[in-house]
C-alpha positions in Angstrom: 0.0 0.0 0.0 1.2 3.5 -0.8 0.1 6.7 0.8 0.4 10.0 -1.1 -1.2 13.4 -0.4 -3.3 15.0 -3.1 -5.4 17.9 -3.8 -8.9 17.6 -5.3 -10.1 20.6 -7.4 -13.6 19.5 -7.9 -12.8 17.5 -10.9 -9.3 16.0 -10.7 -6.8 14.7 -7.9 -3.5 16.2 -8.3 -0.8 14.1 -6.5 1.9 15.9 -4.4 4.6 13.8 -6.0 4.9 11.6 -8.9 4.3 7.9 -8.6 5.9 5.2 -10.8 2.8 3.0 -11.4 2.3 1.6 -14.8 -1.0 -0.2 -14.5 -4.5 0.5 -13.0 -4.7 0.4 -9.3 -7.6 0.4 -6.9 -7.4 3.4 -4.5 -9.0 4.8 -1.4 -9.7 8.6 -1.3 -10.4 10.2 2.0 -11.1 13.8 2.3 -9.6 15.4 5.3 -12.1 18.2 5.4 -15.7 17.7 5.2 -17.4 20.1 2.4 -20.1 22.7 3.5 -23.5 21.3 4.1 -25.4 22.2 1.0 -27.9 19.3 1.0 -26.2 17.6 -1.7 -23.7 15.6 0.5 -24.2 13.1 3.2 -24.1 14.2 6.7 -20.6 13.2 8.2 -20.5 10.8 11.1 -19.5 12.3 14.4 -16.3 10.9 16.0 -18.2 9.7 19.0 -20.8 7.8 16.7 -17.8 6.3 14.8 -16.3 5.1 18.0 -19.7 3.8 19.4 -20.1 1.8 15.9 -16.5 0.5 16.4 -17.0 -0.6 20.1 -20.2 -2.5 19.0 -18.4 -4.3 16.2 -16.7 -7.7 16.5 -14.0 -6.5 14.1 -11.3 -6.1 16.6 -12.2 -9.0 18.9 -9.3 -10.9 17.5 -7.0 -8.4 19.5 -8.1 -9.8 22.7 -6.9 -13.2 22.2 -3.6 -14.3 23.8 -1.8 -15.0 20.5 -2.2 -11.4 19.4 -0.6 -10.3 22.8 3.0 -10.4 21.3 4.4 -7.1 22.9 5.4 -6.4 26.5 6.9 -3.3 28.2 10.4 -4.8 27.4 9.9 -4.1 23.8 9.5 -0.4 24.4 12.4 1.7 23.5 11.2 4.6 25.7 9.4 4.0 28.9 6.4 6.5 29.4 
C-alpha cells in the first residue's frame, strides 16, 4: 500500500509527488475536510458515533486473544 497526499479541485486529483505506477490500481480516497453542508452531501458521522460503532462491532475482537498479545513493556524503546 502506498500513501500519498493529493489535492482535489472538484474534478481531478493532483498528487503531491509523481508515482511510478504503470497499470490501473484500486485506490481509497479520504477527504480530510468535509465540504460545507448544502444538502447535496451525506451528513458526516461524528467521531463519538464512529467510536460507538467500532465498540459494538466484533471486527477487532481478535486483538483480545492471547496469540495477538505479542508485545510487552520490555519491547519499548522509551518508557513513558
